[in-house]
All heavy atoms as atom14 arrays in JSON, in Angstrom:
{
  "sequence": "MSQNNPSDATHDSGEPVPFMQQLLDNPFILLFLGVMVPMLVYTLWGVIDILTVPLAK",
  "atom14_mask": [
    [1, 1, 1, 1, 1, 1, 1, 1, 0, 0, 0, 0, 0, 0],
    [1, 1, 1, 1, 1, 1, 0, 0, 0, 0, 0, 0, 0, 0],
    [1, 1, 1, 1, 1, 1, 1, 1, 1, 0, 0, 0, 0, 0],
    [1, 1, 1, 1, 1, 1, 1, 1, 0, 0, 0, 0, 0, 0],
    [1, 1, 1, 1, 1, 1, 1, 1, 0, 0, 0, 0, 0, 0],
    [1, 1, 1, 1, 1, 1, 1, 0, 0, 0, 0, 0, 0, 0],
    [1, 1, 1, 1, 1, 1, 0, 0, 0, 0, 0, 0, 0, 0],
    [1, 1, 1, 1, 1, 1, 1, 1, 0, 0, 0, 0, 0, 0],
    [1, 1, 1, 1, 1, 0, 0, 0, 0, 0, 0, 0, 0, 0],
    [1, 1, 1, 1, 1, 1, 1, 0, 0, 0, 0, 0, 0, 0],
    [1, 1, 1, 1, 1, 1, 1, 1, 1, 1, 0, 0, 0, 0],
    [1, 1, 1, 1, 1, 1, 1, 1, 0, 0, 0, 0, 0, 0],
    [1, 1, 1, 1, 1, 1, 0, 0, 0, 0, 0, 0, 0, 0],
    [1, 1, 1, 1, 0, 0, 0, 0, 0, 0, 0, 0, 0, 0],
    [1, 1, 1, 1, 1, 1, 1, 1, 1, 0, 0, 0, 0, 0],
    [1, 1, 1, 1, 1, 1, 1, 0, 0, 0, 0, 0, 0, 0],
    [1, 1, 1, 1, 1, 1, 1, 0, 0, 0, 0, 0, 0, 0],
    [1, 1, 1, 1, 1, 1, 1, 0, 0, 0, 0, 0, 0, 0],
    [1, 1, 1, 1, 1, 1, 1, 1, 1, 1, 1, 0, 0, 0],
    [1, 1, 1, 1, 1, 1, 1, 1, 0, 0, 0, 0, 0, 0],
    [1, 1, 1, 1, 1, 1, 1, 1, 1, 0, 0, 0, 0, 0],
    [1, 1, 1, 1, 1, 1, 1, 1, 1, 0, 0, 0, 0, 0],
    [1, 1, 1, 1, 1, 1, 1, 1, 0, 0, 0, 0, 0, 0],
    [1, 1, 1, 1, 1, 1, 1, 1, 0, 0, 0, 0, 0, 0],
    [1, 1, 1, 1, 1, 1, 1, 1, 0, 0, 0, 0, 0, 0],
    [1, 1, 1, 1, 1, 1, 1, 1, 0, 0, 0, 0, 0, 0],
    [1, 1, 1, 1, 1, 1, 1, 0, 0, 0, 0, 0, 0, 0],
    [1, 1, 1, 1, 1, 1, 1, 1, 1, 1, 1, 0, 0, 0],
    [1, 1, 1, 1, 1, 1, 1, 1, 0, 0, 0, 0, 0, 0],
    [1, 1, 1, 1, 1, 1, 1, 1, 0, 0, 0, 0, 0, 0],
    [1, 1, 1, 1, 1, 1, 1, 1, 0, 0, 0, 0, 0, 0],
    [1, 1, 1, 1, 1, 1, 1, 1, 1, 1, 1, 0, 0, 0],
    [1, 1, 1, 1, 1, 1, 1, 1, 0, 0, 0, 0, 0, 0],
    [1, 1, 1, 1, 0, 0, 0, 0, 0, 0, 0, 0, 0, 0],
    [1, 1, 1, 1, 1, 1, 1, 0, 0, 0, 0, 0, 0, 0],
    [1, 1, 1, 1, 1, 1, 1, 1, 0, 0, 0, 0, 0, 0],
    [1, 1, 1, 1, 1, 1, 1, 0, 0, 0, 0, 0, 0, 0],
    [1, 1, 1, 1, 1, 1, 1, 0, 0, 0, 0, 0, 0, 0],
    [1, 1, 1, 1, 1, 1, 1, 1, 0, 0, 0, 0, 0, 0],
    [1, 1, 1, 1, 1, 1, 1, 1, 0, 0, 0, 0, 0, 0],
    [1, 1, 1, 1, 1, 1, 1, 0, 0, 0, 0, 0, 0, 0],
    [1, 1, 1, 1, 1, 1, 1, 1, 1, 1, 1, 1, 0, 0],
    [1, 1, 1, 1, 1, 1, 1, 0, 0, 0, 0, 0, 0, 0],
    [1, 1, 1, 1, 1, 1, 1, 1, 0, 0, 0, 0, 0, 0],
    [1, 1, 1, 1, 1, 1, 1, 1, 1, 1, 1, 1, 1, 1],
    [1, 1, 1, 1, 0, 0, 0, 0, 0, 0, 0, 0, 0, 0],
    [1, 1, 1, 1, 1, 1, 1, 0, 0, 0, 0, 0, 0, 0],
    [1, 1, 1, 1, 1, 1, 1, 1, 0, 0, 0, 0, 0, 0],
    [1, 1, 1, 1, 1, 1, 1, 1, 0, 0, 0, 0, 0, 0],
    [1, 1, 1, 1, 1, 1, 1, 1, 0, 0, 0, 0, 0, 0],
    [1, 1, 1, 1, 1, 1, 1, 1, 0, 0, 0, 0, 0, 0],
    [1, 1, 1, 1, 1, 1, 1, 0, 0, 0, 0, 0, 0, 0],
    [1, 1, 1, 1, 1, 1, 1, 0, 0, 0, 0, 0, 0, 0],
    [1, 1, 1, 1, 1, 1, 1, 0, 0, 0, 0, 0, 0, 0],
    [1, 1, 1, 1, 1, 1, 1, 1, 0, 0, 0, 0, 0, 0],
    [1, 1, 1, 1, 1, 0, 0, 0, 0, 0, 0, 0, 0, 0],
    [1, 1, 1, 1, 1, 1, 1, 1, 1, 0, 0, 0, 0, 0]
  ],
  "atom14_positions": [
    [[-11.34, 1.82, 30.34], [-12.16, 1.9, 29.15], [-11.26, 1.94, 27.93], [-10.47, 2.84, 27.75], [-13.0, 3.17, 29.26], [-13.81, 3.41, 28.04], [-14.43, 5.06, 28.14], [-16.07, 4.99, 27.98], [0.0, 0.0, 0.0], [0.0, 0.0, 0.0], [0.0, 0.0, 0.0], [0.0, 0.0, 0.0], [0.0, 0.0, 0.0], [0.0, 0.0, 0.0]],
    [[-11.34, 0.94, 27.09], [-10.5, 0.89, 25.91], [-11.35, 1.12, 24.67], [-12.45, 0.6, 24.55], [-9.78, -0.44, 25.86], [-10.31, -1.27, 24.9], [0.0, 0.0, 0.0], [0.0, 0.0, 0.0], [0.0, 0.0, 0.0], [0.0, 0.0, 0.0], [0.0, 0.0, 0.0], [0.0, 0.0, 0.0], [0.0, 0.0, 0.0], [0.0, 0.0, 0.0]],
    [[-10.81, 1.91, 23.78], [-11.52, 2.2, 22.53], [-10.84, 1.44, 21.4], [-9.63, 1.28, 21.39], [-11.48, 3.69, 22.24], [-12.23, 4.51, 23.26], [-12.17, 6.0, 22.91], [-11.61, 6.35, 21.89], [-12.74, 6.81, 23.75], [0.0, 0.0, 0.0], [0.0, 0.0, 0.0], [0.0, 0.0, 0.0], [0.0, 0.0, 0.0], [0.0, 0.0, 0.0]],
    [[-11.63, 0.98, 20.47], [-11.1, 0.26, 19.33], [-10.87, 1.24, 18.18], [-11.68, 1.36, 17.28], [-12.05, -0.85, 18.88], [-12.14, -1.95, 19.92], [-11.17, -2.17, 20.63], [-13.27, -2.61, 20.0], [0.0, 0.0, 0.0], [0.0, 0.0, 0.0], [0.0, 0.0, 0.0], [0.0, 0.0, 0.0], [0.0, 0.0, 0.0], [0.0, 0.0, 0.0]],
    [[-9.77, 1.94, 18.24], [-9.43, 2.91, 17.21], [-8.47, 2.26, 16.23], [-7.4, 1.82, 16.62], [-8.78, 4.14, 17.87], [-8.63, 5.29, 16.91], [-8.82, 5.12, 15.71], [-8.3, 6.45, 17.43], [0.0, 0.0, 0.0], [0.0, 0.0, 0.0], [0.0, 0.0, 0.0], [0.0, 0.0, 0.0], [0.0, 0.0, 0.0], [0.0, 0.0, 0.0]],
    [[-8.82, 2.21, 14.93], [-7.94, 1.54, 13.97], [-6.58, 2.22, 13.83], [-5.6, 1.58, 13.5], [-8.69, 1.59, 12.65], [-10.0, 2.22, 12.92], [-10.04, 2.67, 14.33], [0.0, 0.0, 0.0], [0.0, 0.0, 0.0], [0.0, 0.0, 0.0], [0.0, 0.0, 0.0], [0.0, 0.0, 0.0], [0.0, 0.0, 0.0], [0.0, 0.0, 0.0]],
    [[-6.49, 3.51, 14.11], [-5.21, 4.18, 13.97], [-4.25, 3.81, 15.1], [-3.05, 4.01, 14.99], [-5.4, 5.7, 13.92], [-5.92, 6.14, 15.17], [0.0, 0.0, 0.0], [0.0, 0.0, 0.0], [0.0, 0.0, 0.0], [0.0, 0.0, 0.0], [0.0, 0.0, 0.0], [0.0, 0.0, 0.0], [0.0, 0.0, 0.0], [0.0, 0.0, 0.0]],
    [[-4.76, 3.27, 16.2], [-3.92, 2.85, 17.31], [-3.37, 1.44, 17.12], [-2.48, 1.02, 17.84], [-4.69, 2.9, 18.63], [-5.03, 4.33, 19.02], [-4.35, 5.25, 18.53], [-5.97, 4.51, 19.82], [0.0, 0.0, 0.0], [0.0, 0.0, 0.0], [0.0, 0.0, 0.0], [0.0, 0.0, 0.0], [0.0, 0.0, 0.0], [0.0, 0.0, 0.0]],
    [[-3.9, 0.72, 16.15], [-3.48, -0.67, 15.95], [-2.07, -0.71, 15.39], [-1.68, 0.1, 14.56], [-4.45, -1.37, 14.99], [0.0, 0.0, 0.0], [0.0, 0.0, 0.0], [0.0, 0.0, 0.0], [0.0, 0.0, 0.0], [0.0, 0.0, 0.0], [0.0, 0.0, 0.0], [0.0, 0.0, 0.0], [0.0, 0.0, 0.0], [0.0, 0.0, 0.0]],
    [[-1.3, -1.66, 15.82], [0.05, -1.84, 15.28], [-0.01, -2.75, 14.07], [-1.0, -3.44, 13.84], [0.99, -2.43, 16.34], [0.46, -3.69, 16.74], [1.11, -1.51, 17.54], [0.0, 0.0, 0.0], [0.0, 0.0, 0.0], [0.0, 0.0, 0.0], [0.0, 0.0, 0.0], [0.0, 0.0, 0.0], [0.0, 0.0, 0.0], [0.0, 0.0, 0.0]],
    [[1.06, -2.77, 13.3], [1.09, -3.6, 12.1], [1.76, -4.94, 12.38], [2.49, -5.46, 11.56], [1.81, -2.85, 10.98], [1.02, -1.7, 10.46], [1.2, -0.43, 10.9], [0.04, -1.64, 9.54], [0.37, 0.37, 10.3], [-0.36, -0.34, 9.46], [0.0, 0.0, 0.0], [0.0, 0.0, 0.0], [0.0, 0.0, 0.0], [0.0, 0.0, 0.0]],
    [[1.52, -5.5, 13.54], [2.1, -6.79, 13.89], [1.28, -7.95, 13.35], [1.65, -9.09, 13.54], [2.21, -6.92, 15.41], [3.23, -5.95, 15.99], [4.12, -5.51, 15.23], [3.13, -5.63, 17.19], [0.0, 0.0, 0.0], [0.0, 0.0, 0.0], [0.0, 0.0, 0.0], [0.0, 0.0, 0.0], [0.0, 0.0, 0.0], [0.0, 0.0, 0.0]],
    [[0.19, -7.65, 12.66], [-0.67, -8.72, 12.17], [-0.12, -9.39, 10.92], [-0.7, -10.34, 10.43], [-2.07, -8.18, 11.89], [-2.02, -7.17, 10.89], [0.0, 0.0, 0.0], [0.0, 0.0, 0.0], [0.0, 0.0, 0.0], [0.0, 0.0, 0.0], [0.0, 0.0, 0.0], [0.0, 0.0, 0.0], [0.0, 0.0, 0.0], [0.0, 0.0, 0.0]],
    [[1.0, -8.88, 10.38], [1.59, -9.49, 9.21], [1.04, -8.96, 7.9], [1.46, -9.39, 6.84], [0.0, 0.0, 0.0], [0.0, 0.0, 0.0], [0.0, 0.0, 0.0], [0.0, 0.0, 0.0], [0.0, 0.0, 0.0], [0.0, 0.0, 0.0], [0.0, 0.0, 0.0], [0.0, 0.0, 0.0], [0.0, 0.0, 0.0], [0.0, 0.0, 0.0]],
    [[0.11, -8.03, 7.94], [-0.44, -7.48, 6.71], [0.54, -6.46, 6.14], [1.14, -5.69, 6.88], [-1.78, -6.78, 6.99], [-2.86, -7.69, 7.49], [-4.14, -6.93, 7.81], [-4.24, -5.76, 7.42], [-5.01, -7.5, 8.45], [0.0, 0.0, 0.0], [0.0, 0.0, 0.0], [0.0, 0.0, 0.0], [0.0, 0.0, 0.0], [0.0, 0.0, 0.0]],
    [[0.7, -6.43, 4.82], [1.59, -5.43, 4.24], [0.96, -4.03, 4.32], [-0.26, -3.87, 4.25], [1.73, -5.88, 2.78], [0.53, -6.73, 2.53], [0.16, -7.35, 3.84], [0.0, 0.0, 0.0], [0.0, 0.0, 0.0], [0.0, 0.0, 0.0], [0.0, 0.0, 0.0], [0.0, 0.0, 0.0], [0.0, 0.0, 0.0], [0.0, 0.0, 0.0]],
    [[1.81, -3.03, 4.5], [1.33, -1.65, 4.57], [1.03, -1.19, 3.15], [1.86, -1.36, 2.25], [2.4, -0.75, 5.21], [1.94, 0.69, 5.26], [2.75, -1.24, 6.6], [0.0, 0.0, 0.0], [0.0, 0.0, 0.0], [0.0, 0.0, 0.0], [0.0, 0.0, 0.0], [0.0, 0.0, 0.0], [0.0, 0.0, 0.0], [0.0, 0.0, 0.0]],
    [[-0.15, -0.64, 2.9], [-0.5, -0.19, 1.54], [0.47, 0.89, 1.05], [1.01, 1.67, 1.83], [-1.91, 0.38, 1.71], [-2.43, -0.22, 2.96], [-1.26, -0.48, 3.83], [0.0, 0.0, 0.0], [0.0, 0.0, 0.0], [0.0, 0.0, 0.0], [0.0, 0.0, 0.0], [0.0, 0.0, 0.0], [0.0, 0.0, 0.0], [0.0, 0.0, 0.0]],
    [[0.66, 0.93, -0.27], [1.6, 1.87, -0.87], [1.23, 3.32, -0.56], [2.1, 4.13, -0.24], [1.66, 1.65, -2.38], [2.47, 2.7, -3.1], [3.84, 2.7, -2.98], [1.84, 3.68, -3.84], [4.6, 3.67, -3.62], [2.59, 4.65, -4.47], [3.97, 4.64, -4.38], [0.0, 0.0, 0.0], [0.0, 0.0, 0.0], [0.0, 0.0, 0.0]],
    [[-0.05, 3.66, -0.67], [-0.45, 5.05, -0.43], [-0.2, 5.45, 1.02], [0.13, 6.6, 1.3], [-1.92, 5.27, -0.8], [-2.17, 5.34, -2.28], [-1.22, 6.61, -3.14], [-1.92, 8.08, -2.44], [0.0, 0.0, 0.0], [0.0, 0.0, 0.0], [0.0, 0.0, 0.0], [0.0, 0.0, 0.0], [0.0, 0.0, 0.0], [0.0, 0.0, 0.0]],
    [[-0.35, 4.53, 1.94], [-0.08, 4.85, 3.34], [1.41, 5.09, 3.55], [1.81, 6.0, 4.27], [-0.56, 3.73, 4.26], [-0.34, 4.05, 5.73], [-0.9, 2.99, 6.65], [-1.61, 2.09, 6.21], [-0.58, 3.09, 7.92], [0.0, 0.0, 0.0], [0.0, 0.0, 0.0], [0.0, 0.0, 0.0], [0.0, 0.0, 0.0], [0.0, 0.0, 0.0]],
    [[2.24, 4.29, 2.92], [3.68, 4.51, 3.0], [4.05, 5.86, 2.41], [4.89, 6.59, 2.96], [4.44, 3.41, 2.24], [4.39, 2.06, 2.89], [5.11, 1.02, 2.06], [5.58, 1.28, 0.96], [5.19, -0.19, 2.59], [0.0, 0.0, 0.0], [0.0, 0.0, 0.0], [0.0, 0.0, 0.0], [0.0, 0.0, 0.0], [0.0, 0.0, 0.0]],
    [[3.41, 6.22, 1.3], [3.68, 7.49, 0.64], [3.29, 8.66, 1.52], [4.06, 9.61, 1.71], [2.94, 7.56, -0.69], [3.11, 8.82, -1.51], [4.5, 8.84, -2.13], [2.06, 8.88, -2.58], [0.0, 0.0, 0.0], [0.0, 0.0, 0.0], [0.0, 0.0, 0.0], [0.0, 0.0, 0.0], [0.0, 0.0, 0.0], [0.0, 0.0, 0.0]],
    [[2.09, 8.6, 2.08], [1.59, 9.73, 2.88], [2.21, 9.79, 4.26], [2.15, 10.83, 4.92], [0.06, 9.64, 2.98], [-0.67, 9.81, 1.65], [-2.16, 9.56, 1.83], [-0.44, 11.17, 1.07], [0.0, 0.0, 0.0], [0.0, 0.0, 0.0], [0.0, 0.0, 0.0], [0.0, 0.0, 0.0], [0.0, 0.0, 0.0], [0.0, 0.0, 0.0]],
    [[2.83, 8.72, 4.72], [3.49, 8.73, 6.03], [4.91, 9.29, 5.96], [5.51, 9.55, 7.0], [3.56, 7.31, 6.61], [2.23, 6.88, 7.21], [1.37, 7.74, 7.42], [2.07, 5.67, 7.45], [0.0, 0.0, 0.0], [0.0, 0.0, 0.0], [0.0, 0.0, 0.0], [0.0, 0.0, 0.0], [0.0, 0.0, 0.0], [0.0, 0.0, 0.0]],
    [[5.46, 9.46, 4.77], [6.85, 9.91, 4.63], [6.87, 11.38, 4.25], [6.56, 11.75, 3.11], [7.56, 9.07, 3.57], [9.04, 9.3, 3.57], [9.52, 10.35, 3.96], [9.78, 8.31, 3.12], [0.0, 0.0, 0.0], [0.0, 0.0, 0.0], [0.0, 0.0, 0.0], [0.0, 0.0, 0.0], [0.0, 0.0, 0.0], [0.0, 0.0, 0.0]],
    [[7.26, 12.28, 5.17], [7.24, 13.72, 4.85], [8.26, 14.11, 3.78], [8.05, 15.08, 3.05], [7.56, 14.39, 6.18], [8.21, 13.35, 7.01], [7.68, 12.03, 6.55], [0.0, 0.0, 0.0], [0.0, 0.0, 0.0], [0.0, 0.0, 0.0], [0.0, 0.0, 0.0], [0.0, 0.0, 0.0], [0.0, 0.0, 0.0], [0.0, 0.0, 0.0]],
    [[9.36, 13.35, 3.64], [10.36, 13.71, 2.64], [9.85, 13.41, 1.23], [10.14, 14.16, 0.29], [11.67, 12.99, 2.92], [12.3, 13.43, 4.21], [12.3, 12.61, 5.31], [12.84, 14.7, 4.33], [12.86, 13.02, 6.5], [13.4, 15.13, 5.51], [13.41, 14.29, 6.61], [0.0, 0.0, 0.0], [0.0, 0.0, 0.0], [0.0, 0.0, 0.0]],
    [[9.1, 12.34, 1.08], [8.52, 12.04, -0.23], [7.47, 13.09, -0.57], [7.38, 13.56, -1.71], [7.92, 10.62, -0.26], [9.04, 9.59, -0.19], [7.08, 10.41, -1.52], [8.57, 8.15, -0.16], [0.0, 0.0, 0.0], [0.0, 0.0, 0.0], [0.0, 0.0, 0.0], [0.0, 0.0, 0.0], [0.0, 0.0, 0.0], [0.0, 0.0, 0.0]],
    [[6.68, 13.49, 0.42], [5.69, 14.54, 0.17], [6.36, 15.86, -0.2], [5.88, 16.58, -1.08], [4.8, 14.73, 1.4], [3.86, 13.58, 1.73], [3.11, 13.87, 3.02], [2.89, 13.33, 0.6], [0.0, 0.0, 0.0], [0.0, 0.0, 0.0], [0.0, 0.0, 0.0], [0.0, 0.0, 0.0], [0.0, 0.0, 0.0], [0.0, 0.0, 0.0]],
    [[7.46, 16.19, 0.46], [8.2, 17.41, 0.13], [8.75, 17.32, -1.29], [8.64, 18.27, -2.07], [9.35, 17.62, 1.12], [10.27, 18.79, 0.84], [9.52, 20.11, 0.99], [11.46, 18.75, 1.78], [0.0, 0.0, 0.0], [0.0, 0.0, 0.0], [0.0, 0.0, 0.0], [0.0, 0.0, 0.0], [0.0, 0.0, 0.0], [0.0, 0.0, 0.0]],
    [[9.33, 16.18, -1.64], [9.86, 15.98, -2.98], [8.77, 16.13, -4.03], [8.95, 16.84, -5.03], [10.52, 14.6, -3.07], [11.04, 14.27, -4.43], [12.23, 14.82, -4.88], [10.35, 13.4, -5.25], [12.72, 14.51, -6.14], [10.83, 13.09, -6.51], [12.02, 13.65, -6.96], [0.0, 0.0, 0.0], [0.0, 0.0, 0.0], [0.0, 0.0, 0.0]],
    [[7.63, 15.49, -3.81], [6.53, 15.59, -4.77], [5.97, 17.0, -4.83], [5.6, 17.48, -5.91], [5.42, 14.59, -4.4], [5.76, 13.12, -4.62], [4.62, 12.25, -4.1], [6.04, 12.84, -6.06], [0.0, 0.0, 0.0], [0.0, 0.0, 0.0], [0.0, 0.0, 0.0], [0.0, 0.0, 0.0], [0.0, 0.0, 0.0], [0.0, 0.0, 0.0]],
    [[5.91, 17.67, -3.68], [5.39, 19.03, -3.64], [6.27, 20.03, -4.36], [5.79, 21.09, -4.79], [0.0, 0.0, 0.0], [0.0, 0.0, 0.0], [0.0, 0.0, 0.0], [0.0, 0.0, 0.0], [0.0, 0.0, 0.0], [0.0, 0.0, 0.0], [0.0, 0.0, 0.0], [0.0, 0.0, 0.0], [0.0, 0.0, 0.0], [0.0, 0.0, 0.0]],
    [[7.55, 19.72, -4.5], [8.46, 20.6, -5.25], [8.53, 20.17, -6.72], [8.5, 21.01, -7.61], [9.87, 20.58, -4.6], [10.87, 21.29, -5.47], [9.81, 21.21, -3.22], [0.0, 0.0, 0.0], [0.0, 0.0, 0.0], [0.0, 0.0, 0.0], [0.0, 0.0, 0.0], [0.0, 0.0, 0.0], [0.0, 0.0, 0.0], [0.0, 0.0, 0.0]],
    [[8.62, 18.88, -6.96], [8.85, 18.4, -8.32], [7.62, 18.5, -9.23], [7.76, 18.84, -10.4], [9.32, 16.95, -8.29], [10.71, 16.77, -7.72], [11.97, 17.75, -8.53], [12.03, 16.98, -10.11], [0.0, 0.0, 0.0], [0.0, 0.0, 0.0], [0.0, 0.0, 0.0], [0.0, 0.0, 0.0], [0.0, 0.0, 0.0], [0.0, 0.0, 0.0]],
    [[6.44, 18.21, -8.7], [5.25, 18.23, -9.55], [4.97, 19.63, -10.1], [4.81, 19.79, -11.32], [4.03, 17.63, -8.81], [2.74, 17.89, -9.58], [4.23, 16.13, -8.6], [0.0, 0.0, 0.0], [0.0, 0.0, 0.0], [0.0, 0.0, 0.0], [0.0, 0.0, 0.0], [0.0, 0.0, 0.0], [0.0, 0.0, 0.0], [0.0, 0.0, 0.0]],
    [[4.93, 20.69, -9.26], [4.73, 22.03, -9.84], [5.87, 22.45, -10.78], [5.63, 23.08, -11.81], [4.67, 22.96, -8.64], [4.27, 22.09, -7.51], [4.89, 20.75, -7.79], [0.0, 0.0, 0.0], [0.0, 0.0, 0.0], [0.0, 0.0, 0.0], [0.0, 0.0, 0.0], [0.0, 0.0, 0.0], [0.0, 0.0, 0.0], [0.0, 0.0, 0.0]],
    [[7.11, 22.07, -10.46], [8.23, 22.44, -11.31], [8.08, 21.81, -12.69], [8.26, 22.48, -13.72], [9.55, 21.99, -10.69], [10.76, 22.47, -11.48], [12.3, 21.89, -10.82], [12.34, 20.24, -11.47], [0.0, 0.0, 0.0], [0.0, 0.0, 0.0], [0.0, 0.0, 0.0], [0.0, 0.0, 0.0], [0.0, 0.0, 0.0], [0.0, 0.0, 0.0]],
    [[7.72, 20.53, -12.73], [7.54, 19.87, -14.02], [6.35, 20.43, -14.8], [6.43, 20.61, -16.02], [7.39, 18.36, -13.81], [8.63, 17.64, -13.31], [8.3, 16.19, -12.97], [9.75, 17.71, -14.32], [0.0, 0.0, 0.0], [0.0, 0.0, 0.0], [0.0, 0.0, 0.0], [0.0, 0.0, 0.0], [0.0, 0.0, 0.0], [0.0, 0.0, 0.0]],
    [[5.27, 20.72, -14.09], [4.08, 21.25, -14.76], [4.36, 22.63, -15.36], [4.05, 22.89, -16.53], [2.89, 21.32, -13.77], [1.74, 22.13, -14.34], [2.42, 19.91, -13.43], [0.0, 0.0, 0.0], [0.0, 0.0, 0.0], [0.0, 0.0, 0.0], [0.0, 0.0, 0.0], [0.0, 0.0, 0.0], [0.0, 0.0, 0.0], [0.0, 0.0, 0.0]],
    [[4.99, 23.52, -14.58], [5.28, 24.86, -15.09], [6.35, 24.83, -16.18], [6.3, 25.64, -17.11], [5.69, 25.78, -13.95], [4.51, 26.26, -13.14], [4.43, 26.0, -11.77], [3.46, 26.96, -13.72], [3.35, 26.43, -11.03], [2.37, 27.38, -12.99], [2.32, 27.12, -11.64], [1.25, 27.54, -10.9], [0.0, 0.0, 0.0], [0.0, 0.0, 0.0]],
    [[7.31, 23.92, -16.08], [8.31, 23.8, -17.14], [7.66, 23.33, -18.44], [7.91, 23.89, -19.52], [9.42, 22.84, -16.72], [10.02, 23.33, -15.51], [10.47, 22.7, -17.79], [0.0, 0.0, 0.0], [0.0, 0.0, 0.0], [0.0, 0.0, 0.0], [0.0, 0.0, 0.0], [0.0, 0.0, 0.0], [0.0, 0.0, 0.0], [0.0, 0.0, 0.0]],
    [[6.82, 22.32, -18.34], [6.11, 21.83, -19.52], [5.2, 22.9, -20.11], [5.15, 23.09, -21.32], [5.31, 20.58, -19.16], [4.55, 19.91, -20.3], [5.54, 19.39, -21.35], [3.71, 18.77, -19.77], [0.0, 0.0, 0.0], [0.0, 0.0, 0.0], [0.0, 0.0, 0.0], [0.0, 0.0, 0.0], [0.0, 0.0, 0.0], [0.0, 0.0, 0.0]],
    [[4.51, 23.63, -19.24], [3.64, 24.72, -19.68], [4.47, 25.78, -20.41], [4.06, 26.29, -21.46], [2.94, 25.31, -18.46], [1.93, 26.38, -18.74], [1.48, 26.84, -19.93], [1.22, 27.12, -17.75], [0.56, 27.82, -19.75], [0.38, 28.02, -18.43], [1.23, 27.12, -16.36], [-0.45, 28.91, -17.75], [0.4, 28.01, -15.7], [-0.43, 28.89, -16.38]],
    [[5.64, 26.13, -19.9], [6.5, 27.12, -20.54], [7.0, 26.66, -21.89], [7.04, 27.44, -22.85], [0.0, 0.0, 0.0], [0.0, 0.0, 0.0], [0.0, 0.0, 0.0], [0.0, 0.0, 0.0], [0.0, 0.0, 0.0], [0.0, 0.0, 0.0], [0.0, 0.0, 0.0], [0.0, 0.0, 0.0], [0.0, 0.0, 0.0], [0.0, 0.0, 0.0]],
    [[7.4, 25.4, -21.99], [7.88, 24.87, -23.27], [6.76, 24.9, -24.3], [6.95, 25.3, -25.45], [8.45, 23.45, -23.09], [8.68, 22.77, -24.42], [9.73, 23.5, -22.27], [0.0, 0.0, 0.0], [0.0, 0.0, 0.0], [0.0, 0.0, 0.0], [0.0, 0.0, 0.0], [0.0, 0.0, 0.0], [0.0, 0.0, 0.0], [0.0, 0.0, 0.0]],
    [[5.57, 24.47, -23.9], [4.43, 24.5, -24.83], [4.11, 25.93, -25.24], [3.82, 26.21, -26.41], [3.21, 23.8, -24.19], [3.47, 22.3, -24.08], [1.94, 24.06, -25.0], [2.42, 21.55, -23.27], [0.0, 0.0, 0.0], [0.0, 0.0, 0.0], [0.0, 0.0, 0.0], [0.0, 0.0, 0.0], [0.0, 0.0, 0.0], [0.0, 0.0, 0.0]],
    [[4.17, 26.86, -24.31], [3.89, 28.26, -24.6], [4.91, 28.82, -25.59], [4.55, 29.55, -26.52], [3.9, 29.07, -23.31], [3.21, 30.41, -23.44], [2.3, 30.51, -24.29], [3.58, 31.34, -22.69], [0.0, 0.0, 0.0], [0.0, 0.0, 0.0], [0.0, 0.0, 0.0], [0.0, 0.0, 0.0], [0.0, 0.0, 0.0], [0.0, 0.0, 0.0]],
    [[6.19, 28.47, -25.42], [7.22, 28.95, -26.33], [7.04, 28.34, -27.73], [7.21, 29.03, -28.76], [8.62, 28.63, -25.78], [8.9, 29.53, -24.58], [9.7, 28.79, -26.84], [10.16, 29.15, -23.82], [0.0, 0.0, 0.0], [0.0, 0.0, 0.0], [0.0, 0.0, 0.0], [0.0, 0.0, 0.0], [0.0, 0.0, 0.0], [0.0, 0.0, 0.0]],
    [[6.68, 27.07, -27.77], [6.51, 26.41, -29.05], [5.29, 26.9, -29.84], [5.23, 26.74, -31.06], [6.44, 24.9, -28.87], [7.72, 24.22, -28.4], [7.48, 22.74, -28.15], [8.83, 24.42, -29.4], [0.0, 0.0, 0.0], [0.0, 0.0, 0.0], [0.0, 0.0, 0.0], [0.0, 0.0, 0.0], [0.0, 0.0, 0.0], [0.0, 0.0, 0.0]],
    [[4.32, 27.5, -29.14], [3.12, 27.96, -29.82], [3.2, 29.43, -30.24], [2.25, 29.94, -30.83], [1.87, 27.76, -28.94], [2.06, 28.45, -27.7], [1.63, 26.28, -28.67], [0.0, 0.0, 0.0], [0.0, 0.0, 0.0], [0.0, 0.0, 0.0], [0.0, 0.0, 0.0], [0.0, 0.0, 0.0], [0.0, 0.0, 0.0], [0.0, 0.0, 0.0]],
    [[4.32, 30.1, -29.96], [4.49, 31.49, -30.4], [4.7, 31.47, -31.91], [5.57, 30.75, -32.42], [5.69, 32.14, -29.69], [5.99, 33.51, -30.29], [5.43, 32.23, -28.22], [0.0, 0.0, 0.0], [0.0, 0.0, 0.0], [0.0, 0.0, 0.0], [0.0, 0.0, 0.0], [0.0, 0.0, 0.0], [0.0, 0.0, 0.0], [0.0, 0.0, 0.0]],
    [[3.93, 32.28, -32.65], [4.09, 32.28, -34.11], [5.44, 32.9, -34.52], [5.95, 33.8, -33.84], [2.91, 33.1, -34.62], [2.44, 33.87, -33.44], [2.84, 33.13, -32.21], [0.0, 0.0, 0.0], [0.0, 0.0, 0.0], [0.0, 0.0, 0.0], [0.0, 0.0, 0.0], [0.0, 0.0, 0.0], [0.0, 0.0, 0.0], [0.0, 0.0, 0.0]],
    [[5.99, 32.42, -35.62], [7.24, 32.94, -36.13], [7.03, 34.32, -36.75], [6.01, 34.59, -37.39], [7.83, 32.0, -37.17], [8.26, 30.62, -36.68], [8.68, 29.74, -37.85], [9.39, 30.75, -35.66], [0.0, 0.0, 0.0], [0.0, 0.0, 0.0], [0.0, 0.0, 0.0], [0.0, 0.0, 0.0], [0.0, 0.0, 0.0], [0.0, 0.0, 0.0]],
    [[8.01, 35.21, -36.57], [7.94, 36.54, -37.16], [8.27, 36.45, -38.66], [9.04, 35.6, -39.08], [8.92, 37.47, -36.47], [0.0, 0.0, 0.0], [0.0, 0.0, 0.0], [0.0, 0.0, 0.0], [0.0, 0.0, 0.0], [0.0, 0.0, 0.0], [0.0, 0.0, 0.0], [0.0, 0.0, 0.0], [0.0, 0.0, 0.0], [0.0, 0.0, 0.0]],
    [[7.67, 37.35, -39.44], [7.93, 37.36, -40.88], [8.78, 38.55, -41.26], [8.78, 39.58, -40.75], [6.63, 37.41, -41.64], [5.84, 36.13, -41.52], [4.63, 36.15, -42.38], [3.9, 34.82, -42.26], [2.76, 34.77, -43.14], [0.0, 0.0, 0.0], [0.0, 0.0, 0.0], [0.0, 0.0, 0.0], [0.0, 0.0, 0.0], [0.0, 0.0, 0.0]]
  ]
}
């Protein structure tokens, strides 16, 4: 009994692998994004927070 599961199909049909599938299949890229995105967001948030502090008189 064979099931037609699309995840079992190989990519021998000559179709290019979609970019998002390549991205989500690579754990190192996911690790990099999982570290870099929060770091950039919190750094930007901190810079904006510092810039919005009123000057002392």
